[in-house]
DOTOR-521288 format. One record per residue (C-alpha): x, y, z; residue number from 1. Coordinates in Angstrom, 1 decimal. Layout:
N
SITE,c1,c2,c3,pos
SITE,X,Y,Z,NUM
...
//
This chain:
566
SITE,c1,c2,c3,pos
SITE,11.1,33.1,-7.8,1
SITE,14.1,34.2,-9.9,2
SITE,15.7,31.6,-12.1,3
SITE,18.9,31.7,-10.3,4
SITE,19.7,28.1,-9.3,5
SITE,22.6,25.9,-8.6,6
SITE,23.4,22.4,-9.5,7
SITE,23.8,19.8,-6.8,8
SITE,24.5,16.1,-6.5,9
SITE,26.2,14.7,-9.6,10
SITE,25.5,17.7,-11.8,11
SITE,22.0,17.1,-13.3,12
SITE,19.4,17.9,-10.7,13
SITE,18.6,21.6,-10.1,14
SITE,17.5,23.4,-7.0,15
SITE,16.7,27.0,-6.3,16
SITE,15.1,29.0,-3.5,17
SITE,12.7,26.2,-2.6,18
SITE,12.4,24.8,-6.1,19
SITE,13.6,21.5,-7.4,20
SITE,14.0,19.7,-10.8,21
SITE,14.9,16.0,-11.1,22
SITE,17.9,14.9,-13.0,23
SITE,16.6,13.9,-16.5,24
SITE,17.7,10.2,-15.9,25
SITE,15.9,10.1,-12.6,26
SITE,12.9,11.8,-14.1,27
SITE,12.6,9.1,-16.8,28
SITE,12.9,6.3,-14.2,29
SITE,10.3,7.7,-11.8,30
SITE,7.9,8.5,-14.6,31
SITE,8.2,5.0,-15.9,32
SITE,7.1,3.6,-12.6,33
SITE,4.3,6.2,-12.0,34
SITE,2.9,6.0,-15.5,35
SITE,2.6,2.2,-15.5,36
SITE,1.0,2.4,-12.0,37
SITE,-1.7,4.6,-13.5,38
SITE,-2.3,2.1,-16.3,39
SITE,-2.7,-0.7,-13.8,40
SITE,-5.1,1.6,-11.8,41
SITE,-7.3,2.0,-14.9,42
SITE,-7.4,-1.7,-15.7,43
SITE,-8.1,-2.7,-12.0,44
SITE,-10.8,-0.1,-11.7,45
SITE,-12.6,-1.3,-14.8,46
SITE,-12.5,-4.9,-13.6,47
SITE,-13.6,-3.8,-10.1,48
SITE,-16.6,-2.0,-11.5,49
SITE,-17.8,-4.9,-13.6,50
SITE,-17.2,-7.3,-10.7,51
SITE,-19.2,-5.2,-8.3,52
SITE,-22.1,-4.8,-10.7,53
SITE,-22.2,-8.5,-11.4,54
SITE,-22.1,-9.5,-7.8,55
SITE,-24.9,-7.1,-6.8,56
SITE,-27.1,-8.3,-9.7,57
SITE,-27.0,-5.1,-11.7,58
SITE,-25.5,-6.7,-14.8,59
SITE,-24.9,-10.2,-16.1,60
SITE,-21.5,-10.8,-17.6,61
SITE,-21.2,-12.4,-21.0,62
SITE,-20.1,-16.0,-20.8,63
SITE,-16.5,-15.5,-21.9,64
SITE,-15.9,-13.2,-18.9,65
SITE,-16.1,-14.7,-15.4,66
SITE,-16.6,-13.1,-12.0,67
SITE,-13.6,-14.7,-10.5,68
SITE,-11.5,-13.7,-13.5,69
SITE,-12.4,-10.1,-13.0,70
SITE,-11.8,-10.4,-9.2,71
SITE,-8.3,-11.7,-9.9,72
SITE,-7.6,-9.0,-12.5,73
SITE,-8.9,-6.4,-10.0,74
SITE,-6.8,-7.6,-7.1,75
SITE,-3.6,-8.2,-9.0,76
SITE,-3.8,-4.8,-10.9,77
SITE,-4.6,-2.7,-7.8,78
SITE,-3.3,-4.5,-4.7,79
SITE,-0.1,-5.8,-6.3,80
SITE,0.9,-3.9,-9.4,81
SITE,-0.4,-0.4,-8.9,82
SITE,0.8,-0.2,-5.4,83
SITE,4.2,-1.7,-6.0,84
SITE,5.1,0.5,-9.0,85
SITE,3.7,3.6,-7.4,86
SITE,5.5,3.1,-4.0,87
SITE,8.8,2.4,-5.7,88
SITE,8.4,5.4,-8.0,89
SITE,7.5,7.7,-5.0,90
SITE,10.4,6.4,-3.0,91
SITE,12.9,6.8,-5.8,92
SITE,11.7,10.4,-6.2,93
SITE,12.1,11.2,-2.4,94
SITE,15.5,9.4,-2.2,95
SITE,16.8,11.6,-5.1,96
SITE,15.5,14.7,-3.3,97
SITE,16.7,13.9,0.2,98
SITE,20.1,12.2,-0.5,99
SITE,21.8,15.0,-2.4,100
SITE,19.5,16.0,-5.3,101
SITE,19.8,13.0,-7.5,102
SITE,20.4,9.3,-7.7,103
SITE,23.8,7.9,-8.7,104
SITE,24.2,6.0,-12.0,105
SITE,24.5,2.7,-10.1,106
SITE,21.3,3.4,-8.2,107
SITE,19.5,4.2,-11.4,108
SITE,20.8,0.9,-12.9,109
SITE,19.2,-1.1,-10.1,110
SITE,16.0,0.9,-10.4,111
SITE,15.8,0.0,-14.1,112
SITE,16.6,-3.6,-13.5,113
SITE,13.8,-3.8,-11.0,114
SITE,11.4,-2.0,-13.3,115
SITE,12.1,-4.3,-16.3,116
SITE,11.7,-7.4,-14.1,117
SITE,8.4,-6.1,-12.6,118
SITE,7.1,-5.0,-16.0,119
SITE,8.0,-8.3,-17.7,120
SITE,6.5,-10.3,-14.8,121
SITE,3.3,-8.3,-14.9,122
SITE,2.8,-9.0,-18.6,123
SITE,3.6,-12.7,-18.2,124
SITE,1.1,-13.0,-15.3,125
SITE,-1.5,-11.1,-17.4,126
SITE,-1.6,-13.9,-20.0,127
SITE,-3.2,-16.6,-17.8,128
SITE,-5.5,-14.0,-16.1,129
SITE,-7.0,-12.8,-19.4,130
SITE,-7.2,-16.4,-20.7,131
SITE,-9.0,-17.4,-17.5,132
SITE,-6.3,-19.8,-16.4,133
SITE,-5.5,-17.9,-13.1,134
SITE,-8.8,-17.0,-11.6,135
SITE,-7.6,-17.6,-8.0,136
SITE,-8.9,-14.4,-6.2,137
SITE,-5.6,-12.7,-6.7,138
SITE,-3.9,-14.6,-3.9,139
SITE,-1.4,-17.4,-3.9,140
SITE,-4.0,-19.4,-1.9,141
SITE,-3.9,-23.1,-2.3,142
SITE,-5.7,-25.3,-3.2,143
SITE,-6.9,-22.9,-5.9,144
SITE,-4.4,-23.6,-8.7,145
SITE,-3.3,-21.2,-11.5,146
SITE,-1.2,-21.5,-14.6,147
SITE,2.6,-21.7,-13.9,148
SITE,2.8,-18.4,-15.9,149
SITE,0.8,-16.7,-13.2,150
SITE,3.2,-17.7,-10.4,151
SITE,6.3,-17.2,-12.4,152
SITE,5.2,-13.7,-13.6,153
SITE,4.4,-12.5,-10.1,154
SITE,7.6,-14.1,-8.7,155
SITE,9.4,-11.9,-11.2,156
SITE,7.5,-8.8,-9.8,157
SITE,8.7,-9.6,-6.3,158
SITE,12.3,-10.2,-7.4,159
SITE,12.2,-6.9,-9.4,160
SITE,11.0,-5.1,-6.3,161
SITE,14.0,-6.5,-4.4,162
SITE,16.3,-5.0,-7.1,163
SITE,14.5,-1.6,-6.7,164
SITE,15.1,-1.9,-3.0,165
SITE,18.8,-2.2,-3.6,166
SITE,18.7,1.2,-5.3,167
SITE,17.0,2.7,-2.2,168
SITE,19.5,1.0,0.1,169
SITE,22.5,2.2,-1.9,170
SITE,21.2,5.8,-2.0,171
SITE,20.9,5.7,1.8,172
SITE,24.4,4.2,2.3,173
SITE,25.8,6.8,-0.1,174
SITE,24.3,9.6,2.0,175
SITE,25.5,8.0,5.3,176
SITE,29.1,7.7,3.9,177
SITE,29.1,11.4,2.9,178
SITE,27.7,12.5,6.2,179
SITE,29.3,10.5,9.0,180
SITE,27.8,11.1,12.4,181
SITE,24.8,13.1,11.1,182
SITE,21.2,12.1,11.6,183
SITE,19.9,10.6,8.3,184
SITE,17.1,12.4,6.4,185
SITE,13.8,11.3,7.8,186
SITE,12.3,10.6,4.4,187
SITE,15.2,8.4,3.4,188
SITE,15.0,6.6,6.8,189
SITE,11.4,5.8,6.3,190
SITE,11.9,4.6,2.7,191
SITE,14.6,2.2,3.9,192
SITE,12.5,1.0,6.8,193
SITE,9.6,0.3,4.4,194
SITE,11.7,-1.7,1.9,195
SITE,13.4,-3.7,4.8,196
SITE,9.9,-4.7,5.9,197
SITE,9.0,-5.6,2.3,198
SITE,12.1,-7.7,1.7,199
SITE,11.7,-9.6,4.9,200
SITE,8.0,-10.3,4.5,201
SITE,8.1,-11.1,0.8,202
SITE,10.6,-13.9,1.5,203
SITE,7.6,-15.9,2.8,204
SITE,5.6,-15.7,-0.3,205
SITE,8.7,-16.3,-2.4,206
SITE,9.3,-19.6,-0.6,207
SITE,5.7,-20.6,-1.1,208
SITE,5.7,-19.8,-4.8,209
SITE,9.1,-21.3,-5.6,210
SITE,9.1,-24.4,-3.4,211
SITE,5.4,-25.2,-3.5,212
SITE,3.2,-23.5,-6.1,213
SITE,5.4,-23.5,-9.2,214
SITE,6.3,-27.2,-8.9,215
SITE,2.7,-28.0,-8.2,216
SITE,1.3,-26.0,-11.1,217
SITE,3.9,-27.6,-13.4,218
SITE,2.6,-31.0,-12.4,219
SITE,5.8,-32.1,-10.6,220
SITE,3.7,-32.8,-7.5,221
SITE,0.1,-33.9,-7.3,222
SITE,-0.8,-32.4,-4.0,223
SITE,0.0,-29.3,-1.9,224
SITE,0.2,-28.9,1.8,225
SITE,-2.5,-26.2,2.3,226
SITE,-1.7,-25.4,5.9,227
SITE,2.0,-24.7,5.2,228
SITE,1.1,-22.8,2.0,229
SITE,-1.3,-20.5,3.7,230
SITE,1.0,-20.0,6.7,231
SITE,3.8,-18.8,4.3,232
SITE,1.2,-16.6,2.5,233
SITE,-0.1,-14.9,5.6,234
SITE,3.4,-14.4,6.9,235
SITE,3.6,-12.2,3.9,236
SITE,0.0,-11.2,3.5,237
SITE,-0.5,-9.1,6.7,238
SITE,2.8,-7.3,6.5,239
SITE,1.9,-6.5,2.9,240
SITE,-0.7,-4.1,4.3,241
SITE,2.1,-2.1,6.0,242
SITE,4.1,-2.1,2.7,243
SITE,1.1,-0.2,1.3,244
SITE,0.6,1.9,4.4,245
SITE,4.1,3.1,5.3,246
SITE,4.6,5.2,2.1,247
SITE,1.4,7.0,3.1,248
SITE,2.8,7.5,6.6,249
SITE,6.0,8.8,5.0,250
SITE,4.0,11.5,3.1,251
SITE,2.0,12.3,6.3,252
SITE,5.1,12.6,8.4,253
SITE,7.5,14.4,6.0,254
SITE,5.7,16.1,3.1,255
SITE,2.5,17.3,4.7,256
SITE,4.2,19.5,7.4,257
SITE,5.7,21.6,4.6,258
SITE,2.3,21.9,2.8,259
SITE,0.6,23.2,6.0,260
SITE,3.5,25.6,6.7,261
SITE,4.4,23.7,9.8,262
SITE,7.3,21.6,11.1,263
SITE,7.8,18.0,11.9,264
SITE,6.9,17.6,15.5,265
SITE,9.7,15.1,16.3,266
SITE,12.7,13.6,14.6,267
SITE,12.8,10.5,16.8,268
SITE,9.2,9.5,17.2,269
SITE,8.6,8.7,13.5,270
SITE,11.7,6.6,13.4,271
SITE,10.6,4.6,16.4,272
SITE,7.2,4.2,14.8,273
SITE,8.7,2.7,11.6,274
SITE,11.0,0.4,13.6,275
SITE,8.0,-0.9,15.6,276
SITE,6.1,-1.6,12.3,277
SITE,9.1,-3.7,11.2,278
SITE,9.1,-5.6,14.5,279
SITE,5.3,-6.2,15.0,280
SITE,3.8,-6.4,11.5,281
SITE,5.4,-9.6,10.3,282
SITE,5.1,-12.3,13.0,283
SITE,1.3,-12.0,13.2,284
SITE,0.0,-14.0,10.2,285
SITE,-1.9,-16.6,12.3,286
SITE,-4.6,-14.1,13.2,287
SITE,-5.7,-14.6,9.6,288
SITE,-5.9,-18.4,10.3,289
SITE,-7.8,-18.5,13.5,290
SITE,-10.4,-20.9,12.1,291
SITE,-7.9,-23.2,10.3,292
SITE,-6.8,-26.5,11.7,293
SITE,-3.2,-27.7,12.0,294
SITE,-2.0,-24.7,14.0,295
SITE,-1.8,-24.9,17.8,296
SITE,-4.2,-22.5,19.7,297
SITE,-1.2,-21.4,21.7,298
SITE,0.7,-20.0,18.7,299
SITE,-2.5,-18.4,17.4,300
SITE,-2.7,-16.7,20.7,301
SITE,0.9,-15.5,20.6,302
SITE,0.5,-14.0,17.2,303
SITE,-2.8,-12.4,18.1,304
SITE,-1.1,-10.7,21.0,305
SITE,1.7,-9.4,18.7,306
SITE,-1.0,-8.2,16.4,307
SITE,-2.4,-5.8,19.0,308
SITE,1.1,-4.4,19.6,309
SITE,0.8,-2.9,16.1,310
SITE,-1.7,-0.5,17.6,311
SITE,1.1,1.2,19.4,312
SITE,2.9,2.8,16.4,313
SITE,-0.5,3.7,15.0,314
SITE,-1.3,5.7,18.1,315
SITE,2.2,7.2,18.1,316
SITE,1.5,8.4,14.5,317
SITE,-1.9,9.9,15.5,318
SITE,-0.3,11.8,18.4,319
SITE,2.6,13.1,16.3,320
SITE,0.5,14.2,13.4,321
SITE,-2.1,16.0,15.5,322
SITE,0.8,17.7,17.3,323
SITE,2.2,18.8,14.0,324
SITE,-1.2,20.1,12.8,325
SITE,-1.9,22.0,16.1,326
SITE,1.5,23.7,16.2,327
SITE,1.1,24.7,12.5,328
SITE,-2.4,26.0,13.0,329
SITE,-1.5,28.0,16.1,330
SITE,1.5,29.5,14.4,331
SITE,-0.9,30.8,11.8,332
SITE,-3.3,32.4,14.3,333
SITE,-5.5,29.6,15.5,334
SITE,-7.0,30.4,18.9,335
SITE,-8.9,28.5,21.5,336
SITE,-9.2,24.7,21.9,337
SITE,-9.7,23.8,18.3,338
SITE,-9.1,27.1,16.4,339
SITE,-5.9,25.6,14.9,340
SITE,-8.1,23.1,13.1,341
SITE,-9.6,25.9,10.9,342
SITE,-6.1,27.0,9.7,343
SITE,-5.2,23.8,7.8,344
SITE,-5.2,24.2,4.0,345
SITE,-8.2,22.2,3.1,346
SITE,-8.4,24.0,-0.3,347
SITE,-5.1,22.3,-1.3,348
SITE,-5.8,18.8,-2.7,349
SITE,-2.2,17.7,-1.9,350
SITE,-3.3,18.0,1.7,351
SITE,-7.0,17.4,1.6,352
SITE,-7.0,14.0,-0.1,353
SITE,-4.5,12.5,2.4,354
SITE,-6.2,14.2,5.3,355
SITE,-9.5,12.5,4.4,356
SITE,-7.5,9.3,4.3,357
SITE,-6.2,10.0,7.8,358
SITE,-9.8,10.5,9.1,359
SITE,-11.1,7.3,7.6,360
SITE,-8.1,5.4,9.0,361
SITE,-9.7,5.7,12.5,362
SITE,-12.8,3.5,11.8,363
SITE,-10.7,1.4,9.6,364
SITE,-8.3,0.7,12.4,365
SITE,-11.1,-0.1,14.8,366
SITE,-12.3,-2.7,12.2,367
SITE,-8.9,-4.2,12.2,368
SITE,-9.0,-4.7,16.0,369
SITE,-12.4,-6.5,15.6,370
SITE,-10.9,-8.8,12.9,371
SITE,-8.0,-9.7,15.1,372
SITE,-10.1,-10.5,18.2,373
SITE,-10.9,-14.2,18.3,374
SITE,-14.4,-14.0,19.5,375
SITE,-15.5,-11.1,17.3,376
SITE,-13.7,-12.6,14.3,377
SITE,-16.1,-15.6,14.5,378
SITE,-18.9,-13.2,13.7,379
SITE,-17.3,-11.6,10.6,380
SITE,-14.9,-14.4,9.4,381
SITE,-15.2,-15.0,5.6,382
SITE,-18.1,-12.5,5.3,383
SITE,-18.0,-9.5,3.1,384
SITE,-17.3,-7.4,6.2,385
SITE,-13.7,-8.3,5.7,386
SITE,-13.8,-7.0,2.2,387
SITE,-15.3,-3.8,3.4,388
SITE,-12.5,-3.5,6.0,389
SITE,-9.6,-3.7,3.6,390
SITE,-11.3,-1.4,1.2,391
SITE,-11.6,1.1,4.0,392
SITE,-8.0,0.8,5.0,393
SITE,-6.1,0.3,1.7,394
SITE,-8.5,1.6,-0.9,395
SITE,-9.4,4.7,1.2,396
SITE,-6.6,5.7,3.6,397
SITE,-3.7,4.6,1.4,398
SITE,-5.2,5.3,-2.1,399
SITE,-6.4,8.8,-1.1,400
SITE,-2.9,9.5,0.1,401
SITE,-1.5,8.2,-3.2,402
SITE,-3.8,10.6,-5.0,403
SITE,-2.4,13.5,-2.9,404
SITE,1.1,12.4,-3.7,405
SITE,0.3,12.3,-7.4,406
SITE,-1.0,15.9,-7.3,407
SITE,2.3,16.9,-5.8,408
SITE,4.7,14.6,-7.8,409
SITE,3.4,14.7,-11.3,410
SITE,3.9,18.5,-11.7,411
SITE,7.4,18.1,-10.4,412
SITE,8.1,15.4,-13.0,413
SITE,6.6,17.3,-15.9,414
SITE,7.6,20.9,-14.9,415
SITE,3.9,22.0,-15.1,416
SITE,1.7,23.9,-12.7,417
SITE,-0.9,22.5,-10.4,418
SITE,-3.5,24.9,-11.7,419
SITE,-6.6,26.0,-10.0,420
SITE,-8.6,23.8,-12.4,421
SITE,-6.5,20.7,-11.5,422
SITE,-6.7,21.5,-7.8,423
SITE,-10.5,21.9,-7.8,424
SITE,-11.1,18.9,-10.0,425
SITE,-8.8,16.9,-7.7,426
SITE,-10.8,18.0,-4.6,427
SITE,-14.0,16.9,-6.4,428
SITE,-12.3,13.6,-7.2,429
SITE,-11.3,13.0,-3.6,430
SITE,-14.8,13.8,-2.3,431
SITE,-16.4,11.5,-5.0,432
SITE,-14.0,8.8,-4.0,433
SITE,-14.9,9.2,-0.3,434
SITE,-18.6,9.1,-1.0,435
SITE,-18.2,6.0,-3.2,436
SITE,-16.2,4.2,-0.6,437
SITE,-18.5,5.2,2.2,438
SITE,-21.4,3.7,0.3,439
SITE,-19.6,0.5,-0.8,440
SITE,-17.5,-0.2,2.3,441
SITE,-20.3,0.8,4.7,442
SITE,-22.7,-1.5,3.0,443
SITE,-20.2,-4.3,3.0,444
SITE,-19.6,-3.9,6.8,445
SITE,-23.3,-4.0,7.5,446
SITE,-24.4,-6.8,5.2,447
SITE,-21.4,-8.8,6.4,448
SITE,-22.9,-8.7,9.9,449
SITE,-26.0,-10.2,8.3,450
SITE,-23.9,-13.1,6.9,451
SITE,-23.3,-12.3,3.3,452
SITE,-20.1,-14.2,2.3,453
SITE,-17.0,-13.0,0.7,454
SITE,-15.0,-14.8,-2.1,455
SITE,-18.2,-15.9,-3.8,456
SITE,-20.1,-14.4,-6.7,457
SITE,-23.6,-15.3,-5.6,458
SITE,-25.4,-17.4,-3.1,459
SITE,-29.0,-17.5,-1.7,460
SITE,-28.3,-20.0,1.1,461
SITE,-31.0,-22.2,-0.3,462
SITE,-33.6,-19.4,-0.5,463
SITE,-33.1,-18.6,3.2,464
SITE,-35.2,-15.6,4.3,465
SITE,-32.2,-13.6,5.4,466
SITE,-31.0,-13.2,1.9,467
SITE,-33.9,-10.7,1.1,468
SITE,-32.4,-8.4,3.8,469
SITE,-29.2,-8.2,1.8,470
SITE,-30.7,-6.5,-1.2,471
SITE,-30.6,-2.8,-0.1,472
SITE,-27.0,-3.2,0.9,473
SITE,-26.2,-4.7,-2.5,474
SITE,-27.8,-1.7,-4.2,475
SITE,-25.6,0.6,-2.0,476
SITE,-22.5,-1.4,-3.0,477
SITE,-23.4,-1.0,-6.7,478
SITE,-23.8,2.7,-6.3,479
SITE,-20.6,3.0,-4.4,480
SITE,-18.7,1.0,-7.0,481
SITE,-20.1,3.4,-9.6,482
SITE,-18.9,6.5,-7.7,483
SITE,-15.5,4.9,-7.2,484
SITE,-15.1,4.3,-10.9,485
SITE,-16.0,7.9,-11.6,486
SITE,-13.4,8.9,-9.0,487
SITE,-10.8,6.9,-10.9,488
SITE,-11.7,8.5,-14.2,489
SITE,-11.6,12.0,-12.6,490
SITE,-8.2,11.2,-11.1,491
SITE,-6.8,10.0,-14.4,492
SITE,-8.2,13.1,-16.2,493
SITE,-6.3,15.3,-13.7,494
SITE,-3.1,13.2,-14.0,495
SITE,-3.1,13.3,-17.8,496
SITE,-3.8,17.0,-17.7,497
SITE,-0.8,17.6,-15.3,498
SITE,1.3,15.2,-17.4,499
SITE,0.7,16.7,-20.8,500
SITE,-1.5,19.8,-20.9,501
SITE,-1.2,22.0,-17.9,502
SITE,0.8,25.2,-18.4,503
SITE,4.5,24.9,-18.0,504
SITE,5.7,26.3,-14.7,505
SITE,7.8,29.5,-15.0,506
SITE,9.5,28.6,-11.8,507
SITE,11.0,25.5,-10.3,508
SITE,8.3,23.5,-8.5,509
SITE,8.9,22.7,-4.8,510
SITE,9.3,19.2,-3.6,511
SITE,7.8,19.7,-0.1,512
SITE,10.0,18.2,2.6,513
SITE,9.2,19.2,6.1,514
SITE,11.9,20.5,8.6,515
SITE,12.1,19.3,12.1,516
SITE,10.8,21.6,14.9,517
SITE,13.6,23.8,16.2,518
SITE,15.4,22.7,19.4,519
SITE,15.0,18.9,18.6,520
SITE,17.9,16.7,19.7,521
SITE,19.4,14.3,17.2,522
SITE,17.6,10.9,17.3,523
SITE,19.3,8.2,19.5,524
SITE,22.1,6.5,17.6,525
SITE,20.5,3.1,18.2,526
SITE,17.6,4.0,15.9,527
SITE,20.0,4.1,12.9,528
SITE,21.5,0.7,13.7,529
SITE,19.6,-1.3,11.1,530
SITE,21.5,-4.5,11.9,531
SITE,20.2,-4.4,15.4,532
SITE,16.5,-4.0,14.4,533
SITE,16.7,-6.5,11.6,534
SITE,18.1,-8.9,14.1,535
SITE,15.3,-8.3,16.6,536
SITE,12.7,-8.7,13.8,537
SITE,14.2,-12.0,12.8,538
SITE,14.3,-13.2,16.4,539
SITE,10.6,-12.3,16.8,540
SITE,9.8,-14.1,13.5,541
SITE,11.7,-17.2,14.7,542
SITE,9.9,-17.2,18.0,543
SITE,6.5,-16.9,16.4,544
SITE,7.0,-19.4,13.5,545
SITE,9.7,-22.0,14.3,546
SITE,7.7,-24.3,16.4,547
SITE,4.4,-24.2,14.5,548
SITE,6.2,-24.7,11.1,549
SITE,8.3,-27.5,12.6,550
SITE,5.1,-29.2,13.7,551
SITE,3.7,-28.9,10.2,552
SITE,6.7,-30.9,8.9,553
SITE,6.5,-33.4,11.7,554
SITE,2.7,-33.9,11.3,555
SITE,2.1,-32.9,7.6,556
SITE,-1.4,-32.4,6.3,557
SITE,-2.5,-35.0,3.8,558
SITE,-2.2,-32.6,1.0,559
SITE,-4.9,-31.2,-1.3,560
SITE,-5.6,-31.8,-4.9,561
SITE,-5.9,-28.7,-7.1,562
SITE,-9.2,-26.9,-7.3,563
SITE,-10.5,-25.0,-10.3,564
SITE,-13.7,-23.1,-9.5,565
SITE,-14.2,-21.3,-12.8,566
//
């Protein structure tokens, strides 16, 4: 490509014939988020490796380091910090690209405010984790009690993410104001939908932390209402999964069609999909509390039914993506029933890593249906099956997609090439990750059916004979954890290479954004009416939670004293 280019937006971003360069101020903001996410990934991976080897009996940790301490560090670093920083960095990059070429100064300001609050909160929360005063399995799960610094720090992370969401909302509003009557960019629409979901669901955990856990941890109250605390947590905890998943869906829907030389199958179906996730992913927390007292079976049933409605947008996504893939493959010469399948660019790690995540999401989703089914849940409840399930969904489908995003985004941020070396090493890394997760998660699922518990470092059930049958699966888990750690190291090697050492690109790199299939009508105007859908979501939440939470206040639990298990 020739170096002829034109400036767009506010005068700093550069675009050419398919190429793109971030405004320097946007570049710094996005790199700050992505870079810190990678640091959290390394810390969490190391803690996860040591934790896995300890739990499977391969090593014995020195006395100053505890299993539950590592579990907390692993969970906080990966499930909260890595994901939040990475998602916001990815969304800021896509909003800059899709809303005019760059963010406005005001949007950057909110992005930096959010970053500073999240960074400061992370460092504050890290103090009690490293000093073994917050070994609470990463969750805000009473009656396990952490240092006040843990709760205050992570509350700051949540508040910072709200500030970052303002940057995303303002960018979307700016675009809408400049393009009245036009259909909003699909990427921007999905980013806004995801952050709306995040703000609504994180209000629950914010109330739990501010009104219950911080006063309790400071000694202002002796006991805590466990039923109410866990209800507020799971109001947040299940929707948190979709905060992780929807950015991956965004990449699948918007970026991958460009990578496979295809077009987005529908401009309306993805929008409806994201609206349905907002509506159905929040008022479903009771399916995590099926075995807990203090909640009416009727309301557990209501929320379990709503849980199964979440299957609908997942099926819509599968249909839309397969249609996109088939049309792209056939346009490139694919013949016969499945000939299109052979035309997809499996040699491109930016596609292959997320594609492997899509494939794994099928058995992962089936496992979710099992977990949400009352009778089947009784078999797997609080066994390591559950741990295997969320590693298969989040740590496979989502994280593999985040790897693919990284291989696309880092060269854009640094102006370097995704070289053949980086691409091939990335493919090896994705395959190693898949093997590791297959071993570890597969073994967790199987040994969970044999009764091995989760949330515990070791048990032999009083030398029960069934424990001997767990050993082969523990060996598989240890090997899987080792492969996963190697996968992280390989990924970080590629990321550092692309960040610092890959050759500078002589041309502007492309930010792949798919275009909608020709002949598509504009999406129905109602899909862009955020006030309507937020109102419907709030109504569903009130229907699902008002009566049971009122009953918790009318008939409060006795309250639990704090527990310290480490």
